[in-house]
N, CA, C and O of each residue as an XYZ file, in Angstrom:
340
protein
N       0.333    -12.036    -13.384
C       0.038    -10.650    -13.229
C      -1.367    -10.506    -12.751
O      -2.283    -11.139    -13.276
N      -1.546     -9.670    -11.751
C      -2.950     -9.464    -11.133
C      -3.656     -8.537    -11.997
O      -3.112     -7.521    -12.430
N      -4.939     -8.884    -12.277
C      -5.901     -7.989    -12.986
C      -6.651     -7.156    -11.942
O      -7.271     -7.680    -11.017
N      -6.567     -5.846    -12.132
C      -7.261     -4.992    -11.113
C      -8.277     -4.064    -11.777
O      -8.027     -3.500    -12.843
N      -9.353     -3.931    -11.162
C     -10.457     -3.033    -11.677
C     -10.245     -1.677    -11.037
O     -10.651     -1.468     -9.894
N      -9.626     -0.758    -11.740
C      -9.307      0.546    -11.213
C     -10.507      1.477    -11.221
O     -10.383      2.651    -10.873
N     -11.636      0.980    -11.604
C     -12.878      1.766    -11.567
C     -13.617      1.457    -10.204
O     -14.683      2.028     -9.969
N     -13.112      0.629     -9.367
C     -13.850      0.204     -8.132
C     -13.687      1.175     -6.983
O     -14.144      0.888     -5.877
N     -13.053      2.314     -7.205
C     -12.836      3.306     -6.150
C     -11.494      3.283     -5.489
O     -11.191      4.121     -4.640
N     -10.640      2.270     -5.897
C      -9.349      2.216     -5.229
C      -8.479      3.438     -5.470
O      -7.718      3.841     -4.590
N      -8.587      4.050     -6.692
C      -7.836      5.261     -6.934
C      -8.369      6.432     -6.108
O      -7.602      7.277     -5.647
N      -9.707      6.472     -5.924
C     -10.306      7.566     -5.155
C      -9.829      7.415     -3.722
O      -9.568      8.426     -3.070
N      -9.700      6.199     -3.198
C      -9.291      5.977     -1.832
C      -7.797      6.371     -1.696
O      -7.404      6.953     -0.685
N      -6.949      6.045     -2.740
C      -5.589      6.363     -2.746
C      -5.373      7.893     -2.717
O      -4.561      8.402     -1.945
N      -6.097      8.584     -3.550
C      -6.001     10.127     -3.518
C      -6.458     10.678     -2.290
O      -5.866     11.639     -1.800
N      -7.526     10.128     -1.698
C      -8.059     10.601     -0.404
C      -7.062     10.483      0.671
O      -6.872     11.414      1.453
N      -6.373      9.290      0.743
C      -5.342      9.092      1.736
C      -4.240     10.139      1.618
O      -3.853     10.724      2.629
N      -3.727     10.392      0.429
C      -2.730     11.371      0.214
C      -3.210     12.762      0.672
O      -2.516     13.470      1.401
N      -4.398     13.116      0.227
C      -4.934     14.398      0.561
C      -5.021     14.599      2.079
O      -4.614     15.633      2.608
N      -5.554     13.598      2.755
C      -5.743     13.737      4.239
C      -4.337     13.893      4.874
O      -4.186     14.638      5.842
N      -3.364     13.233      4.365
C      -2.023     13.364      4.984
C      -1.341     14.703      4.702
O      -0.629     15.237      5.553
N      -1.572     15.255      3.468
C      -1.087     16.556      3.169
C      -1.711     17.548      4.101
O      -1.012     18.383      4.676
N      -3.024     17.480      4.266
C      -3.774     18.465      5.103
C      -3.222     18.287      6.548
O      -2.840     19.265      7.190
N      -3.188     17.059      7.037
C      -2.693     16.807      8.416
C      -1.295     17.441      8.683
O      -1.089     18.148      9.670
N      -0.385     17.164      7.791
C       0.995     17.580      7.941
C       1.078     19.059      7.842
O       1.799     19.693      8.612
N       0.323     19.664      6.869
C       0.372     21.154      6.692
C      -0.138     21.781      7.958
O       0.466     22.741      8.435
N      -1.250     21.278      8.549
C      -1.812     21.886      9.720
C      -0.816     21.660     10.928
O      -0.657     22.565     11.747
N      -0.205     20.562     11.034
C       0.778     20.258     12.116
C       1.882     21.266     12.044
O       2.382     21.735     13.067
N       2.268     21.604     10.824
C       3.367     22.551     10.635
C       2.902     24.035     10.701
O       3.709     24.959     10.600
N       1.564     24.224     10.875
C       0.983     25.534     10.965
C       1.259     26.400      9.739
O       1.622     27.572      9.847
N       1.080     25.797      8.588
C       1.275     26.456      7.310
C      -0.082     26.609      6.599
O      -0.833     25.640      6.487
N      -0.387     27.787      6.135
C      -1.676     27.999      5.481
C      -1.579     27.417      4.039
O      -0.492     27.164      3.520
N      -2.761     27.220      3.429
C      -2.758     26.772      2.053
C      -2.072     27.771      1.153
O      -1.339     27.392      0.240
N      -2.309     29.066      1.407
C      -1.644     30.041      0.543
C      -0.166     30.050      0.657
O       0.524     30.177     -0.354
N       0.355     29.922      1.837
C       1.802     29.917      2.048
C       2.385     28.721      1.420
O       3.422     28.843      0.767
N       1.809     27.565      1.557
C       2.290     26.387      0.927
C       2.253     26.381     -0.576
O       3.178     25.928     -1.249
N       1.101     26.924     -1.107
C       0.895     27.029     -2.540
C       1.984     27.966     -3.116
O       2.575     27.663     -4.153
N       2.241     29.087     -2.449
C       3.315     29.993     -2.962
C       4.630     29.315     -2.916
O       5.411     29.430     -3.860
N       4.926     28.582     -1.820
C       6.261     27.908     -1.751
C       6.486     26.845     -2.782
O       7.633     26.564     -3.131
N       5.401     26.223     -3.302
C       5.632     25.227     -4.358
C       5.419     25.820     -5.729
O       5.399     25.081     -6.713
N       5.254     27.160     -5.837
C       5.227     27.800     -7.188
C       3.943     28.259     -7.693
O       3.877     28.706     -8.838
N       2.880     28.189     -6.919
C       1.585     28.712     -7.305
C       1.275     30.105     -6.769
O       1.666     30.431     -5.648
N       0.577     30.934     -7.551
C       0.394     32.336     -7.117
C      -0.756     32.423     -6.135
O      -0.831     33.401     -5.391
N      -1.678     31.429     -6.091
C      -2.709     31.411     -5.116
C      -3.007     30.016     -4.694
O      -2.451     29.049     -5.214
N      -3.939     29.918     -3.695
C      -4.135     28.604     -3.048
C      -5.295     27.824     -3.718
O      -5.750     26.835     -3.143
N      -5.782     28.223     -4.892
C      -6.886     27.579     -5.553
C      -6.604     26.142     -5.831
O      -7.369     25.280     -5.398
N      -5.541     25.836     -6.534
C      -5.182     24.420     -6.836
C      -5.003     23.619     -5.622
O      -5.564     22.527     -5.521
N      -4.225     24.113     -4.654
C      -3.926     23.370     -3.440
C      -5.226     23.010     -2.729
O      -5.413     21.867     -2.312
N      -6.114     23.970     -2.592
C      -7.393     23.796     -1.929
C      -8.223     22.712     -2.607
O      -8.798     21.847     -1.947
N      -8.276     22.775     -3.963
C      -9.021     21.824     -4.674
C      -8.395     20.434     -4.581
O      -9.110     19.439     -4.468
N      -7.126     20.363     -4.627
C      -6.434     19.056     -4.536
C      -6.614     18.483     -3.089
O      -6.821     17.279     -2.943
N      -6.540     19.295     -2.066
C      -6.809     18.824     -0.779
C      -8.206     18.241     -0.557
O      -8.394     17.274      0.182
N      -9.168     18.863     -1.222
C     -10.559     18.478     -1.138
C     -10.961     17.471     -2.185
O     -12.061     16.921     -2.137
N     -10.086     17.228     -3.121
C     -10.335     16.376     -4.285
C     -11.535     16.922     -5.144
O     -12.286     16.167     -5.761
N     -11.659     18.309     -5.136
C     -12.692     18.918     -5.853
C     -12.331     18.999     -7.314
O     -11.148     19.095     -7.642
N     -13.325     18.965     -8.229
C     -13.125     19.003     -9.639
C     -12.128     17.972    -10.184
O     -11.449     18.205    -11.184
N     -12.067     16.883     -9.528
C     -11.157     15.739     -9.920
C      -9.655     16.203     -9.869
O      -8.816     15.667    -10.593
N      -9.355     17.167     -9.036
C      -7.954     17.642     -8.878
C      -7.281     16.740     -7.802
O      -7.913     16.379     -6.810
N      -6.018     16.393     -8.014
C      -5.231     15.691     -7.054
C      -3.753     16.052     -7.261
O      -3.359     16.670     -8.251
N      -2.961     15.629     -6.266
C      -1.554     15.903     -6.361
C      -0.795     14.904     -7.221
O      -1.064     13.704     -7.161
N       0.163     15.393     -8.033
C       1.067     14.499     -8.796
C       2.361     14.321     -8.051
O       2.541     14.886     -6.972
N       3.232     13.574     -8.588
C       4.500     13.331     -7.904
C       5.378     14.564     -7.730
O       6.092     14.713     -6.738
N       5.302     15.451     -8.737
C       6.024     16.736     -8.535
C       5.497     17.524     -7.396
O       6.266     18.044     -6.588
N       4.146     17.635     -7.302
C       3.568     18.396     -6.209
C       3.984     17.765     -4.906
O       4.403     18.492     -4.005
N       3.897     16.459     -4.746
C       4.267     15.801     -3.543
C       5.703     16.033     -3.139
O       6.019     16.280     -1.975
N       6.578     15.945     -4.153
C       8.002     16.157     -3.892
C       8.227     17.561     -3.297
O       8.882     17.735     -2.269
N       7.657     18.537     -3.988
C       7.764     19.936     -3.534
C       7.171     20.203     -2.168
O       7.751     20.912     -1.345
N       5.999     19.618     -1.940
C       5.377     19.804     -0.578
C       6.168     19.150      0.438
O       6.362     19.746      1.498
N       6.676     17.936      0.236
C       7.474     17.236      1.217
C       8.739     18.083      1.527
O       9.142     18.212      2.683
N       9.333     18.640      0.493
C      10.540     19.429      0.670
C      10.258     20.719      1.527
O      10.983     21.031      2.472
N       9.201     21.420      1.151
C       8.791     22.598      1.875
C       8.458     22.330      3.322
O       8.881     23.052      4.225
N       7.676     21.259      3.528
C       7.244     20.924      4.941
C       8.279     20.100      5.672
O       8.061     19.733      6.827
N       9.395     19.799      5.039
C      10.458     19.053      5.639
C      10.073     17.736      6.177
O      10.397     17.422      7.323
N       9.393     16.942      5.402
C       9.009     15.545      5.737
C       9.443     14.692      4.593
O       9.745     15.169      3.500
N       9.467     13.433      4.866
C       9.733     12.413      3.904
C       8.462     12.206      3.050
O       7.343     12.149      3.561
N       8.693     12.095      1.718
C       7.506     11.960      0.840
C       6.612     10.768      1.226
O       5.414     10.759      0.944
N       7.230      9.752      1.885
C       6.438      8.561      2.236
C       5.359      8.888      3.344
O       4.428      8.107      3.539
N       5.494      9.989      4.023
C       4.496     10.416      4.957
C       3.065     10.566      4.326
O       2.040     10.354      4.975
N       3.078     10.927      3.081
C       1.834     11.159      2.381
C       1.061      9.878      2.054
O      -0.131      9.913      1.748
N       1.763      8.758      2.128
C       1.123      7.453      1.744
C       0.893      6.594      2.976
O       0.613      5.406      2.816
N       0.989      7.101      4.168
C       0.674      6.318      5.344
C      -0.808      6.172      5.580
O      -1.585      7.089      5.311
N      -1.201      5.013      6.085
C      -2.547      4.735      6.414
C      -3.023      5.643      7.623
O      -2.229      6.041      8.475
N      -4.271      5.918      7.636
C      -4.930      6.701      8.687
C      -4.699      6.027     10.050
O      -5.016      4.847     10.198
N      -4.177      6.713     11.008
C      -3.899      6.043     12.255
C      -5.026      6.051     13.243
O      -4.847      5.561     14.358
N      -6.211      6.594     12.891
C      -7.330      6.624     13.774
C      -8.037      5.309     13.881
O      -9.022      5.195     14.611
């Protein structure tokens, strides 16, 4: 079994990758934060905005990603893809 130091920033990089992909796909689909937030059951865009920006240590969990993928009509694996730039 591999020993991993999860304090070395790997989780931050993982969350950042997911966040960038959520933002990219949401914008490609021309969906506002508020519209997406409402569609996944939030009354306002506060959580979604913070999770996209990783503000206040907020990030998406599996339920959020499942709901977002369903609403945006993409496979959930799209959120885990490496940056193509």
